[in-house]
C-alpha positions as CSV (number, residue, x, y, z in Angstrom):
1,M,53.9,18.1,64.4
2,E,52.6,14.9,62.5
3,A,54.7,13.5,59.4
4,P,53.6,15.2,56.1
5,R,51.1,13.2,54.4
6,P,52.7,12.2,51.0
7,F,49.5,12.1,49.0
8,A,50.4,14.4,46.3
9,R,53.5,12.1,45.2
10,E,51.4,9.0,45.2
11,W,48.8,10.5,43.4
12,C,51.3,11.4,40.8
13,S,53.2,8.2,40.6
14,E,49.8,6.3,40.2
15,S,48.2,8.5,37.5
16,L,51.2,9.0,35.4
17,P,51.5,5.5,33.5
18,W,47.7,6.4,32.0
19,M,48.2,9.7,31.0
20,R,48.7,11.0,27.3
21,G,48.5,14.1,25.6
22,G,46.0,16.7,26.7
23,V,45.2,14.7,29.9
24,L,49.2,15.0,30.7
25,R,49.0,18.8,30.1
26,L,45.7,19.2,32.4
27,W,47.4,17.2,35.1
28,L,50.5,19.5,35.1
29,L,48.3,22.4,35.4
30,L,46.6,20.8,38.3
31,L,50.1,20.3,39.9
32,D,50.9,23.9,39.4
33,F,48.1,25.3,41.1
34,G,48.1,22.7,43.7
35,L,45.8,19.5,44.2
36,N,43.2,21.4,45.9
37,A,40.3,19.0,45.1
38,T,41.9,17.0,47.8
39,L,40.8,19.5,50.3
40,P,37.8,19.4,52.6
41,H,34.8,21.4,51.6
42,E,33.0,23.5,54.5
43,E,29.8,21.8,53.6
44,D,31.1,18.6,53.7
45,V,29.1,16.2,56.5
46,H,32.5,14.1,57.2
47,F,34.7,17.4,57.6
48,I,32.1,19.2,59.5
49,N,31.7,16.4,62.1
50,E,35.8,16.1,62.4
51,Y,36.2,19.9,63.0
52,V,33.5,19.8,65.6
53,N,34.1,16.7,67.3
54,L,38.0,17.5,67.7
55,H,37.1,21.0,69.3
56,N,34.6,19.1,71.7
57,E,37.1,16.3,72.2
58,L,40.1,19.3,73.4
59,R,37.7,21.4,75.3
60,G,36.3,18.4,77.3
61,N,40.0,17.4,78.3
62,V,41.8,20.7,79.5
63,L,44.0,20.9,82.4
64,P,43.1,22.2,84.8
65,R,39.8,20.8,84.3
66,G,37.0,23.0,83.3
67,S,33.9,23.7,85.0
68,N,32.0,25.8,82.6
69,L,33.0,25.3,79.0
70,R,30.3,25.0,76.4
71,F,29.7,22.4,74.1
72,M,30.4,23.5,70.3
73,T,28.1,22.9,67.4
74,W,28.7,23.7,63.5
75,D,27.7,27.5,62.0
76,V,27.4,27.4,58.0
77,A,27.9,31.5,58.3
78,L,30.9,31.5,60.2
79,S,32.5,28.9,57.9
80,R,31.5,30.9,54.6
81,T,33.3,33.8,56.7
82,A,36.3,31.9,56.6
83,R,36.2,30.7,53.6
84,A,35.8,34.3,52.0
85,W,38.8,35.5,53.8
86,G,40.5,32.6,53.1
87,K,40.3,33.1,49.5
88,K,42.4,36.4,49.8
89,C,45.2,33.9,50.7
90,V,47.1,36.6,53.2
91,L,48.3,35.5,56.8
92,E,46.1,38.5,58.4
93,H,43.0,38.3,60.6
94,N,39.7,39.5,59.3
95,N,39.7,43.0,59.9
96,H,35.3,42.9,59.8
97,L,35.0,40.3,62.8
98,E,34.0,43.3,65.0
99,E,31.5,44.7,62.8
100,L,27.7,44.0,63.0
101,N,26.2,42.0,60.2
102,M,29.7,42.0,58.4
103,A,31.1,38.6,59.6
104,H,27.6,36.9,60.8
105,P,23.9,37.9,60.7
106,V,23.5,37.4,64.4
107,F,26.9,37.8,66.2
108,N,29.6,40.4,66.3
109,G,32.6,40.1,68.2
110,I,33.9,36.8,66.0
111,G,36.8,34.8,67.2
112,E,39.5,33.8,64.5
113,N,42.3,31.0,64.4
114,I,44.4,30.6,61.4
115,W,46.9,28.0,60.1
116,V,48.8,28.3,57.0
117,G,51.3,25.4,55.9
118,P,52.2,23.4,52.6
119,E,49.1,21.6,51.3
120,N,50.9,18.2,51.3
121,E,51.3,18.6,55.2
122,F,47.7,20.0,56.0
123,T,45.2,18.0,57.8
124,A,42.4,19.6,60.1
125,S,43.9,17.7,63.0
126,I,47.2,18.7,62.5
127,A,46.1,22.5,62.3
128,I,43.7,22.4,65.1
129,R,45.8,20.5,67.4
130,S,48.7,22.8,66.4
131,W,46.8,25.4,68.0
132,Y,46.0,23.3,71.2
133,E,49.8,22.8,71.6
134,E,50.1,26.6,72.3
135,R,48.8,25.5,75.9
136,K,52.5,24.6,76.7
137,M,53.3,28.4,76.3
138,Y,50.4,29.4,78.9
139,N,50.2,29.8,82.4
140,F,46.8,29.3,83.4
141,E,47.7,30.4,87.1
142,N,48.7,34.0,86.2
143,D,47.1,34.1,83.0
144,S,50.1,34.8,81.0
145,C,51.8,33.2,77.6
146,S,55.6,32.8,77.4
147,S,54.7,33.3,73.5
148,D,51.9,33.7,71.5
149,C,49.0,31.4,72.8
150,S,46.1,33.1,71.5
151,N,44.8,30.5,69.3
152,Y,44.9,28.3,72.1
153,K,43.0,30.4,74.6
154,Q,40.0,30.8,71.5
155,L,40.0,27.3,71.3
156,V,39.2,26.7,74.8
157,W,37.3,29.9,75.5
158,D,34.5,28.8,77.7
159,T,31.4,31.1,76.5
160,S,32.0,30.2,72.7
161,Y,29.7,27.3,71.3
162,K,29.6,28.1,67.8
163,V,32.6,27.3,65.0
164,G,32.9,27.5,61.5
165,C,36.0,26.4,59.5
166,A,37.2,26.3,55.8
167,A,40.5,25.0,54.2
168,T,41.5,27.2,50.9
169,S,44.3,26.2,48.5
170,C,46.3,29.2,47.6
171,T,49.2,29.4,45.1
172,R,51.4,31.3,47.5
173,V,50.8,32.6,51.3
174,G,53.8,34.7,52.4
175,R,57.0,32.5,51.4
176,I,55.1,29.2,51.3
177,R,54.0,28.1,47.6
178,Y,51.2,25.7,47.3
179,A,49.8,26.5,50.5
180,V,46.7,25.9,52.5
181,I,45.1,28.3,54.8
182,F,42.9,27.1,57.2
183,I,40.5,29.4,59.3
184,C,38.0,28.5,62.2
185,N,35.8,31.5,63.2
186,Y,34.2,31.3,66.7
187,A,31.1,32.8,68.1
188,P,30.9,34.4,70.6
189,G,34.4,35.4,70.0
190,G,36.7,35.4,73.0
191,S,37.9,38.7,74.5
192,L,41.2,36.8,75.4
193,S,41.6,39.2,78.4
194,R,41.0,36.7,81.2
195,R,41.5,32.9,82.0
196,P,39.8,31.1,79.2
197,Y,37.5,29.1,81.6
198,R,36.8,28.5,84.8
199,P,38.7,25.5,86.7
200,G,37.1,23.0,88.9
201,I,34.7,19.6,88.7
202,I,33.6,19.0,84.7
203,C,30.2,20.4,84.3
204,A,29.9,21.9,87.9
205,Q,29.1,25.4,86.6
206,C,26.6,24.8,83.8
207,S,23.3,26.5,84.0
208,R,19.9,24.4,85.0
209,Y,19.1,24.6,81.4
210,D,22.3,22.6,80.4
211,R,23.1,19.1,80.2
212,C,26.6,17.9,80.6
213,T,27.7,16.4,77.0
214,D,31.1,15.1,76.7
215,F,32.5,17.0,79.6
216,L,30.8,20.0,78.3
217,C,27.9,22.3,78.7
218,S,25.3,22.0,76.4
219,K,21.9,23.5,76.0
220,I,18.9,21.1,76.6
221,K,17.3,23.4,74.1
222,K,18.9,24.4,70.9
223,I,20.5,27.9,70.7
224,T,20.2,30.1,67.3
């Protein structure tokens, strides 16, 4: 895992000399509830691009190579579902993901990955790459896991092509104080009951309506 970012400590040391009276009390209040102003918002284009690009980079470079993985694009409804569930500040999967029209207006059977950790250790890259690291516990040949590898399988699930994520600040999640809960929802979600993709020559099993984009199958026409 990457070293924790010391942004909270730096912010404090740079800001304290200018603080007096009510401003200092406001700063202490912010510190008590976590510096959640630093967290990305699910509608910020910069962070949307970061989430999507990293997903596609990891999906396009799986080993063994994949022949049929789909190119992912952002979905606002999925990100709003991730935000709504994250606000509960519990380390539990959303129990409404299989219900029609509950988690998404079009899809049901939504996939979900969750990362929880201290706020000053969070970046989207740390969270998403931690899911990808579960590949070390996955045996592709016999489709088995030596430990939990469900996050990895969902991350590289071949038919998933929509993703929406949100990072939420929580006073506490379990034993972690000033935590971040980061959730990514996927559609269509993976059943995780088989190998996550077909191995082979990159893009060899894309449909005739696809083009090969960053080693992934992407529709020539927009998919709704």
